Structures are given as C-alpha cells and as structure tokens.
C-alpha positions as CSV (number, residue, x, y, z in Angstrom):
1,M,16.8,8.5,-4.3
2,A,20.0,7.7,-6.8
3,V,19.4,5.9,-9.7
4,K,21.4,2.4,-9.4
5,K,21.4,-1.0,-10.6
6,S,19.7,-3.2,-8.6
7,S,20.5,-6.8,-7.4
8,T,17.5,-7.8,-6.5
9,R,16.4,-11.6,-7.1
10,K,13.4,-12.3,-9.3
11,T,10.5,-13.4,-7.5
12,S,6.9,-14.0,-8.5
13,S,4.1,-11.5,-8.3
14,K,0.5,-12.3,-8.2
15,T,-1.5,-10.6,-10.8
16,I,-5.3,-10.5,-10.2
17,T,-7.7,-11.2,-13.4
18,K,-11.5,-10.3,-14.0
19,A,-11.9,-13.9,-13.5
20,E,-11.3,-14.3,-9.9
21,K,-13.8,-13.7,-7.1
22,V,-14.0,-11.0,-4.8
23,N,-13.2,-12.2,-1.3
24,N,-14.6,-9.7,1.3
25,A,-11.9,-10.5,3.9
26,D,-9.2,-10.6,1.5
27,P,-8.4,-7.0,0.3
28,Q,-6.2,-8.3,-2.5
29,S,-9.2,-9.2,-4.4
30,W,-10.8,-6.0,-4.1
31,L,-8.5,-4.3,-6.8
32,Y,-6.3,-5.3,-9.7
33,L,-2.5,-5.9,-9.6
34,N,0.3,-5.4,-11.7
35,P,-1.5,-4.3,-14.6
36,A,1.6,-4.4,-16.5
37,G,2.4,-7.9,-15.6
38,P,4.7,-9.3,-12.8
39,M,8.0,-7.3,-12.0
40,R,11.4,-8.4,-12.1
41,S,11.6,-6.7,-8.7
42,G,8.9,-8.8,-6.9
43,L,7.0,-5.5,-6.4
44,V,3.1,-6.0,-6.6
45,F,1.1,-2.6,-7.6
46,G,-2.2,-1.4,-7.6
47,V,-4.5,1.2,-7.0
48,L,-7.8,1.0,-4.7
49,R,-10.7,2.7,-6.5
50,K,-13.9,3.4,-5.2
51,T,-15.8,1.0,-7.5
52,Y,-13.9,-2.4,-8.0
53,R,-15.9,-3.8,-10.8
54,R,-15.2,-7.6,-12.2
55,G,-17.7,-7.5,-15.4
56,V,-21.2,-7.0,-16.0
57,G,-23.2,-6.4,-12.8
58,E,-20.6,-7.3,-11.0
59,E,-18.9,-4.5,-8.6
60,R,-17.5,-3.8,-4.9
61,K,-17.6,-0.5,-3.3
62,N,-14.3,0.4,-1.4
63,T,-13.2,2.4,1.4
64,A,-9.1,3.5,2.4
65,L,-10.4,2.8,6.1
66,E,-11.8,-0.6,5.5
67,F,-8.6,-1.8,2.9
68,G,-6.4,-0.6,5.7
69,W,-8.4,-2.3,8.6
70,R,-8.1,-5.6,7.0
71,K,-4.2,-5.1,6.1
72,A,-3.6,-4.3,9.7
73,H,-6.1,-7.3,11.0
74,V,-5.2,-10.6,9.7
75,G,-6.2,-14.2,10.4
76,R,-9.7,-15.6,10.9
77,A,-10.1,-13.8,14.1
78,F,-10.7,-10.8,12.6
79,E,-13.1,-11.9,9.4
80,K,-16.0,-10.4,10.9
81,G,-14.4,-7.6,13.5
82,D,-15.5,-4.4,14.5
83,Q,-14.0,-2.3,12.4
84,S,-14.2,0.6,14.5
85,I,-11.9,-0.6,16.8
86,W,-8.1,-0.7,15.8
87,S,-6.3,-3.4,17.5
88,P,-3.5,-4.6,14.7
89,N,-2.1,-7.6,14.8
90,V,0.8,-7.4,12.6
91,E,4.3,-7.5,12.9
92,R,5.0,-3.7,13.0
93,I,2.7,-0.8,11.5
94,E,3.1,3.2,11.1
95,T,2.1,6.0,9.2
96,V,4.8,8.2,7.4
97,L,3.8,11.5,7.0
98,P,4.9,14.5,5.1
99,A,6.7,16.9,7.1
100,T,4.0,19.9,7.4
101,A,1.4,17.1,7.7
102,D,-0.9,17.4,10.7
103,D,0.2,15.4,13.7
104,S,-3.4,14.0,13.9
105,L,-3.0,12.0,10.7
106,A,-0.4,9.9,12.6
107,D,-3.5,7.6,13.5
108,P,-4.3,5.2,10.8
109,A,-7.9,5.5,11.1
110,I,-7.8,9.7,10.8
111,L,-5.8,9.2,8.2
112,L,-7.4,6.8,5.9
113,G,-11.0,8.3,7.0
114,Q,-9.8,11.5,5.7
115,M,-9.2,10.2,2.4
116,D,-12.5,8.8,2.3
117,K,-14.0,12.0,3.5
118,H,-12.4,14.3,1.1
119,A,-11.9,12.4,-2.0
120,I,-13.2,14.2,-5.0
121,E,-16.0,13.0,-6.8
122,R,-14.9,12.7,-10.5
123,E,-11.7,10.8,-8.9
124,Q,-11.9,7.1,-8.6
125,A,-8.3,6.5,-6.6
126,L,-8.5,6.2,-2.9
127,L,-5.0,4.0,-2.5
128,V,-2.2,3.6,-4.1
129,Y,-0.8,0.0,-2.9
130,L,2.1,-1.8,-3.0
131,T,3.8,-5.2,-1.6
132,L,7.5,-4.6,-0.9
133,P,9.0,-7.9,-1.3
134,L,11.9,-8.1,1.7
135,H,12.5,-11.9,1.0
136,D,16.5,-11.7,1.0
137,V,16.7,-9.6,4.8
138,Q,18.0,-11.7,7.6
139,R,16.3,-9.6,10.3
140,A,13.0,-8.4,10.6
141,H,14.2,-5.0,12.0
142,H,16.2,-4.4,8.6
143,G,13.2,-5.1,6.2
144,W,11.5,-2.7,8.3
145,E,13.7,-0.1,7.8
146,R,14.3,-0.5,4.4
147,A,10.2,0.1,3.8
148,R,10.1,3.0,6.1
149,A,12.9,4.2,4.3
150,F,11.0,4.1,0.9
151,A,7.7,5.5,2.4
152,R,10.3,8.0,3.8
153,G,11.4,8.9,0.7
154,L,7.7,9.0,-1.0
155,A,6.7,11.6,1.9
156,D,9.5,13.6,1.4
157,D,9.8,13.9,-2.3
158,R,6.4,13.7,-3.7
159,E,4.4,15.0,-0.1
160,L,2.4,11.8,-0.1
161,A,1.5,9.9,3.5
162,S,1.5,6.1,3.7
163,L,0.2,3.3,5.9
164,L,2.9,1.1,6.1
165,V,2.3,-2.5,7.5
166,L,4.8,-5.3,8.0
167,H,3.6,-9.1,7.9
168,A,5.8,-11.8,8.7
169,P,3.9,-14.8,7.8
170,G,6.1,-17.2,9.6
171,T,5.2,-16.3,13.0
172,V,1.4,-17.8,12.0
173,N,3.2,-20.9,10.1
174,A,2.3,-19.3,6.8
175,P,4.8,-20.3,3.9
176,F,5.7,-16.7,2.3
177,P,8.4,-14.4,3.0
178,L,8.6,-11.2,5.2
179,H,6.9,-8.6,3.4
180,A,5.3,-5.0,4.1
181,H,2.8,-3.0,2.7
182,C,2.7,0.4,1.8
183,L,-1.0,2.0,1.1
184,I,0.1,5.5,-0.2
185,V,-2.6,8.2,0.1
186,P,-2.6,9.4,-3.5
187,R,-3.1,13.4,-2.3
188,K,-0.2,15.5,-1.6
189,I,-0.2,16.7,2.1
190,T,0.7,20.3,3.2
191,G,0.2,22.7,5.5
192,L,-3.2,23.2,3.9
193,G,-4.2,19.5,4.9
194,L,-5.1,16.5,2.9
195,R,-8.2,18.3,1.6
196,H,-6.5,21.1,-0.1
197,G,-3.9,18.2,-1.8
198,T,-3.6,17.3,-5.4
199,Y,-3.8,14.1,-6.6
200,D,-0.7,12.7,-7.7
201,D,-2.1,11.4,-11.3
202,A,1.3,9.7,-12.2
203,L,0.7,6.9,-9.7
204,T,-2.9,6.5,-9.8
205,C,-2.9,5.3,-13.3
206,D,-1.3,1.9,-14.9
207,G,1.9,3.9,-15.5
208,G,2.4,4.5,-11.8
209,Q,3.6,0.6,-11.6
210,A,6.8,1.2,-13.7
211,I,7.7,4.3,-11.8
212,L,7.0,2.8,-8.0
213,D,9.3,0.1,-9.3
214,N,11.8,2.1,-10.4
215,L,11.7,3.9,-7.3
216,W,12.1,0.6,-5.6
217,T,14.6,-1.0,-7.1
218,E,16.7,2.4,-6.8
219,H,16.2,2.3,-3.5
220,V,16.8,-1.3,-2.8
221,A,20.4,-0.9,-4.4
222,A,21.1,2.3,-2.3
223,F,19.6,1.3,1.0
224,G,20.6,-2.4,1.1
C-alpha cells in the first residue's frame, strides 16, 4: 500500500462513550469506538473484547461469532433470530483469507467460531472492527472492490483474515451512505492454522486506530 496523500473528504464518525447503553441488537454498542476521537477519513475503529465494561458492575460478554452474525443480519426481523443459522440479508458479504489459510475458514461462522474457540485466556481482543466509508462512490460494486482490496492487503501484508460486509442503507430507506464493515480476526493465520497464530498487537490497542486510518487513507488515494 503506497503512501499517497488522500483526497477523502471529512465525514463524521460516531464515538461510543461510557454513558451510552448496551443494546443487544446493536453490536456497535458492545465496544468503544474511535478511542482517539473522530478521524478525517471517516473511518470508524474499535476492538471487540471478550468483556465490555461500561462502569462499575456493568459489563457484557462478547463473542466474535455473535458480533459477526449481527453485522450480517440487519433489521428488526433478526433482532431475536436464531444465531446458529446464517442467512445474511446484507448487500454483499465475504471472508478474505491469507494465502495459506485453510479453505474451511471461508465460512464466516467457522472463521469467527475458531477465533472464539482458540482465543488465548490472557488476551481480551476478539476482533478489530472497522467501518469503511464509501460515501463518494457512484456504484456499489466499485465501493465493494475498494473495500475488498483493502482487506486483501491486510491478508497479504499482515496475514490477517477478515469478514467483509457491505451495507447499503438506501435499500431500506435508511438515511446513511454506502459503507462496509471489516471484521478483522487479530491472529495471524498461516498453514499452521489460527490456533497457532500470534496476535497482531499493534492493531488490538488504541494505537491501532492511527495505523489503520493511515493504511485506509493511503489505500483510497491509490485505489480511487
């Protein structure tokens, strides 16, 4: 990903604070977003952790599988849906894998379930979560290819798998622009499998926000 100056215009980014309530139907309320504040690129960053604490005595237990299912199944019809059944209703969805990852991980439920199963006890991070702004594209397929190429770069350069989800709010008359969610599994995947992969610690801390913002800005400038 070459370093280039981005022409991406400034957009607003929501930041979760401790004052906001957890909503079991809204996965974005299960983690802190943009810990360093909103970004000019419009990117939204967060780290899904096993336990999300809002204050004294208030906490939520998270799983990567539940978070991914919620992002893939949107709307009131799925608020109490059976999370053992995957029937996504989003615009597009795909797992993007490192070259040596096992083919079975192309199934989102298997990929995210493996992250939950093999999460190391002392490590809290389950996913690195991004919202990729696509407000400037004129075609949904162009936005998808831009987002997918970014996830491909993470797979090639950092050996990280991602679940990529394209949301097109206009199709349900929601007043939000086209965007993609990138759920990055933070353990490097080689031929040895996810269970043997080290965590990408640079991305699972607050400092990951700046790293990924820079990567996205460079990518948008180069990709168009």
